C-alpha positions as CSV (number, residue, x, y, z in Angstrom):
1,X,23.1,-46.4,19.3
2,X,20.2,-45.5,17.0
3,X,19.2,-42.8,19.5
4,X,22.7,-41.5,19.5
5,X,22.7,-41.4,15.7
6,X,19.3,-39.8,15.3
7,X,19.7,-37.2,18.0
8,X,21.9,-34.8,16.0
9,X,19.5,-35.2,13.0
10,X,16.6,-34.2,15.3
11,X,18.5,-31.2,16.6
12,X,19.3,-30.1,13.0
13,X,15.6,-30.6,12.1
14,X,14.5,-28.4,15.0
15,X,17.1,-25.8,14.2
16,X,16.0,-25.7,10.5
17,X,12.3,-25.5,11.6
18,X,13.1,-22.6,13.9
19,X,15.2,-20.8,11.3
20,X,12.4,-21.2,8.6
21,X,9.8,-19.9,11.0
22,X,11.9,-16.9,11.9
23,X,12.5,-16.1,8.3
24,X,8.8,-16.3,7.4
25,X,7.9,-14.2,10.4
26,X,10.5,-11.5,9.4
27,X,9.2,-11.3,5.8
28,X,5.5,-11.4,6.7
29,X,6.0,-8.8,9.4
30,X,7.7,-6.5,7.0
31,X,4.9,-7.1,4.5
32,X,2.3,-6.1,7.1
33,X,4.2,-2.9,8.0
34,X,4.6,-2.1,4.3
35,X,0.9,-2.5,3.9
36,X,0.2,-0.2,6.8
37,X,2.5,2.5,5.3
38,X,0.8,2.1,1.9
39,X,-2.7,2.3,3.4
40,X,-1.8,5.6,5.2
41,X,-0.2,7.0,2.1
42,X,-3.3,6.1,0.0
43,X,-5.5,7.7,2.6
44,X,-3.4,10.9,2.6
45,X,-3.5,11.0,-1.2
46,X,-7.3,10.8,-1.1
47,X,-7.4,13.6,1.3
48,X,-5.2,15.7,-0.9
49,X,-7.4,15.0,-4.0
50,X,-10.5,16.1,-2.1
51,X,-8.7,19.3,-1.0
52,X,-7.5,19.9,-4.6
53,X,-11.1,19.4,-5.9
54,X,-12.3,22.0,-3.4
55,X,-9.7,24.4,-5.0
56,X,-10.9,23.5,-8.5
57,X,-14.5,24.1,-7.5
58,X,-13.9,27.3,-5.7
59,X,-11.3,29.1,-7.8
60,X,-12.4,28.1,-11.4
61,X,-15.8,29.9,-11.2
62,X,-14.1,32.9,-9.6
63,X,-11.4,32.9,-12.3
64,X,-13.8,32.7,-15.1
65,X,-15.9,35.5,-13.6
66,X,-13.0,37.9,-12.9
67,X,-11.4,37.3,-16.3
68,X,-14.5,36.9,-18.4
69,X,-13.4,39.9,-20.6
70,X,-9.9,38.4,-21.2
71,X,-11.0,34.8,-22.0
72,X,-13.5,33.6,-24.6
73,X,-16.7,31.7,-23.9
74,X,-15.1,28.4,-25.1
75,X,-12.2,28.7,-22.6
76,X,-14.6,29.6,-19.8
77,X,-16.8,26.7,-20.5
78,X,-13.9,24.3,-20.7
79,X,-12.6,25.5,-17.4
80,X,-16.0,24.9,-15.8
81,X,-16.1,21.5,-17.5
82,X,-12.7,20.5,-16.1
83,X,-13.8,21.6,-12.6
84,X,-17.0,19.6,-12.8
85,X,-15.3,16.5,-14.1
86,X,-12.7,16.8,-11.3
87,X,-15.5,17.1,-8.7
88,X,-17.3,14.0,-10.0
89,X,-14.1,11.9,-10.1
90,X,-13.1,13.0,-6.6
91,X,-16.5,11.9,-5.3
92,X,-16.0,8.5,-6.9
93,X,-12.6,8.3,-5.3
94,X,-13.9,9.4,-1.9
95,X,-16.6,6.7,-2.0
96,X,-14.0,4.1,-3.1
97,X,-11.6,5.1,-0.3
98,X,-14.4,5.1,2.3
99,X,-15.3,1.6,1.4
100,X,-11.7,0.5,1.8
101,X,-11.6,2.1,5.3
102,X,-7.9,2.9,4.8
103,X,-7.2,4.3,8.3
104,X,-8.7,1.3,10.0
105,X,-6.8,-1.0,7.6
106,X,-3.5,0.7,8.4
107,X,-4.1,0.3,12.1
108,X,-4.9,-3.4,11.6
109,X,-1.8,-4.0,9.5
110,X,0.4,-2.2,12.0
111,X,-1.1,-4.1,15.0
112,X,-0.5,-7.4,13.1
113,X,3.1,-6.5,12.4
114,X,3.7,-5.7,16.1
115,X,2.1,-9.1,17.0
116,X,4.3,-10.9,14.5
117,X,7.4,-9.1,15.7
118,X,6.6,-10.0,19.3
119,X,6.2,-13.7,18.4
120,X,9.4,-13.6,16.4
121,X,11.4,-12.2,19.3
122,X,10.0,-14.9,21.6
123,X,11.0,-17.6,19.2
124,X,14.4,-16.1,18.6
125,X,15.2,-15.9,22.2
126,X,13.8,-19.4,23.1
127,X,16.5,-21.6,24.6
128,X,16.7,-24.6,22.2
129,X,12.9,-25.2,21.9
130,X,11.8,-28.8,21.3
131,X,9.6,-29.9,18.5
132,X,6.3,-29.6,20.5
133,X,7.2,-26.0,21.4
134,X,8.0,-25.1,17.8
135,X,4.7,-26.6,16.7
136,X,3.0,-24.4,19.3
137,X,4.7,-21.4,17.9
138,X,3.6,-22.4,14.4
139,X,0.0,-22.6,15.6
140,X,0.2,-19.2,17.2
141,X,1.7,-17.8,13.9
142,X,-1.2,-19.2,11.9
143,X,-3.7,-17.9,14.4
144,X,-2.2,-14.4,14.3
145,X,-2.3,-14.4,10.5
146,X,-5.9,-15.6,10.6
147,X,-6.9,-12.5,12.6
148,X,-5.0,-10.1,10.3
149,X,-6.1,-8.6,7.0
150,X,-4.0,-9.9,4.1
151,X,-1.4,-7.7,2.4
152,X,-1.0,-7.2,-1.3
153,X,1.6,-8.9,-3.4
154,X,3.6,-5.7,-3.8
155,X,3.9,-5.4,0.0
156,X,5.3,-9.0,0.1
157,X,7.7,-8.3,-2.8
158,X,9.0,-5.3,-1.0
159,X,9.6,-7.3,2.1
160,X,11.5,-10.0,0.2
161,X,13.5,-7.3,-1.6
162,X,14.8,-6.3,1.8
163,X,16.7,-9.5,2.0
164,X,18.3,-9.0,-1.4
165,X,20.7,-6.0,-1.0
166,X,22.4,-6.8,-4.4
167,X,19.1,-6.9,-6.3
168,X,19.4,-5.3,-9.8
169,X,18.5,-1.6,-10.1
170,X,16.0,-2.4,-12.8
171,X,14.1,-4.8,-10.4
172,X,14.1,-2.1,-7.6
173,X,12.8,0.5,-10.0
174,X,10.1,-1.8,-11.3
175,X,9.0,-2.6,-7.8
176,X,8.9,1.1,-6.9
177,X,6.8,1.8,-9.9
178,X,4.4,-1.0,-9.0
179,X,4.1,0.5,-5.5
180,X,3.4,3.9,-6.8
181,X,0.7,2.6,-9.2
182,X,-0.9,0.5,-6.5
183,X,-1.0,3.4,-4.0
184,X,-1.5,6.6,-6.0
185,X,-3.2,5.5,-9.3
186,X,-6.7,6.7,-8.4
187,X,-5.4,10.0,-7.0
188,X,-3.2,10.6,-10.1
189,X,-6.2,9.8,-12.3
190,X,-8.3,12.5,-10.7
191,X,-5.5,15.1,-10.9
192,X,-4.4,14.4,-14.5
193,X,-7.6,13.3,-16.3
194,X,-9.8,16.5,-16.1
195,X,-7.1,18.9,-17.5
196,X,-6.2,16.3,-20.2
197,X,-9.8,16.0,-21.3
198,X,-10.2,19.7,-21.3
199,X,-7.1,20.2,-23.4
200,X,-8.2,17.5,-25.9
201,X,-11.5,19.1,-26.4
202,X,-9.9,22.5,-26.8
203,X,-7.4,21.2,-29.3
204,X,-10.1,19.4,-31.3
205,X,-12.4,22.5,-31.4
206,X,-9.5,24.7,-32.2
207,X,-8.6,22.5,-35.1
């Protein structure tokens, strides 16, 4: 009688364990794929900054040389200063991105997402797995995570947001802004800071 009473409870416990494991796998898989996309976007932003710096360094001296009669010495010096600052900042960004090995990180995140997706499909299609089988899946899940690089909090938050279709617009905008800042902050700094510094110097000297 006791076995008859406890059997449904055991079945419910196994179903709950399976459902929890599937939910965790879905969210963490999304987070790893989000991290892969962000790493690739960050790498591409770095490449764009390097290309833009090449344009700075190539065109600014040519511009000041060709238009030396139309612009004053102050403006020419400021343009050269902006180009020099942009070149130095881009070098710092290039070294920073190289240390992060973004392309390799993106590949590792993507491979991890695929492995988690494969495990999730195996668990989802398992015909009523017993407790021992579920514990084996859990060990494989932990082992897969141990081999993978960890994602950032913003990648996880974006994964969780996917399960909340009615999330407030303000929360979605805030999460998008966090993602942009986490991905493009260094590149935006290199693009915006040199012209801003040049303008401030020009304004102060003009005053």
